[in-house]
N, C-alpha and C positions, 0 to 999 in steps of 0.2 A: 590293463594292469592285471597281472594274475594275482588271485587272492588265495592264500594258503600254501602258495608255492614259494620256494625261496628263489631269490634273485641269484642267478649264477655269477654274477659279476661281484657278488658280496659274500659268496660260500668261503667257509674255511678252507675247503679243498683248493680253491682257486688260488687263495692267499697263500697257503703252504707251498703249492706249487711255484707260483712266483718267487718266493722266498729261497727255496730250494735251488731253482734256476739262478738267481742273483749270487748265490754262494758259490756256484761253479764258473763265474765269469773269470776271465784272466786277472783283472785287476784286485779282485778278492784273493784268488788263489796265490798271487804274488807275494801277499802279505802273510799267508799261513805259516810259512817256515820259520819266520820271526816268533810267532806264538808257539810254535812247536818246541822250542828250547827255552821258553820263558818258564820260570818256576811255578809249580801247580797253584800255590797260594796266591801269587800275584796275579796270575792269569784269571783265575775265578773272581777275584775281588775286582780287577778291572772290568771283567764281563758283567757281573752284578750292578756295579755302581756306573757303568756306561761312560769310563773316563775317556779323554779328559774332560773336566767339568766345564770349563769356559769357551769349548769349541761348539759351535752351531751343530746341531743335530745331523744336519744333511752332510756335512764333513766327517761325521764319525761313522757313517752307515757302513763303509768298506772294512773298517777296522773291527767294528762290532761282529760284522758277518766273518770276519777271517777268524776272530776270537772263538766264536762258536763252532766254526769247521774244526779248529785245533781242539777245542774241548771234546767234540765227538769223536774225533780221530784218536785221541788219547784216551778216551772213555773214563774222563775225570767225572768226580761227584763233587759238585760246587756247594752243595747244600750245607757242609759242614763250615763253609766260610761266610754264611750270612751275617753272623754277629760281628765277625771281624771287619767285613765289608761295611756294615752300619757306622761302627766306631771310627773305622778309616774315613768314611765320608764326612762325619761330624768333625774331626780333626781338621779335615781339609777345608772344610767350610768355615770353621773358626779361624783358621790362617788366613783365608781369603779376606774374611771380615776384619780382622786386624791389620792386614795390610792395607785394604781400602780405608780404615779409618786413620792409620799413619799417614797416607797419602794426602787425605782430606786435611787432616790438621795441618801437615807441612805447607800444604797451599794456602790454608787460611792464614797461616803465621807469616808467609811470604807476603801476601796481599796486605796484611796489616802493616808490616815494615815499609811496604812501599807507600802506603797511604800516610804512615807517620813521616817519612821522609819528605813528601809532598807538602804535607802541612807544616813542616819545619820551616821550609823555604818561604812559604807565603805568609805573611802577618795576619793575624786574626782581629778583625775589628767586631766587637761586641757592643750592641746598643740595649739600653735598658729602658722600658717604658711602663707606666703604670695603667692597667685597665681595671677600674674598680678598685677592689680590694687585692687583686692579682698584679705580680710584677712579671712581665714578658721580657725575655733576654733573647735578642736575635743576633746570631754571630754570622759573620760573612768570611 
């Protein structure tokens, strides 16, 4: 092991070269024209927020690289869109949370209705017994 020397496999130069090479692949270059005609604000917000949100990271790699290439080719300055990107992401997160809550509530409501229908068909037999000063009620 070399002490005091940087590992060539972990250097930033190697990483940068790998990213540059990946950005030149045909699969990435095929997506670039789509982002070349996209409005500046939208492109920058998508790049900053790494959209789409619910897609696994490994599926977004080509799209993110293509966005980067388009931003570099168009020489865009995306720093002015950081605030917009933040609020856009918050709004989307709230939308996802609301949709999830609504779906869970509907699921719980349907399960409750099914349980009530099953219990309506079956008679309930309850027995009561005393255990000391307490009364225990058991229903079947």
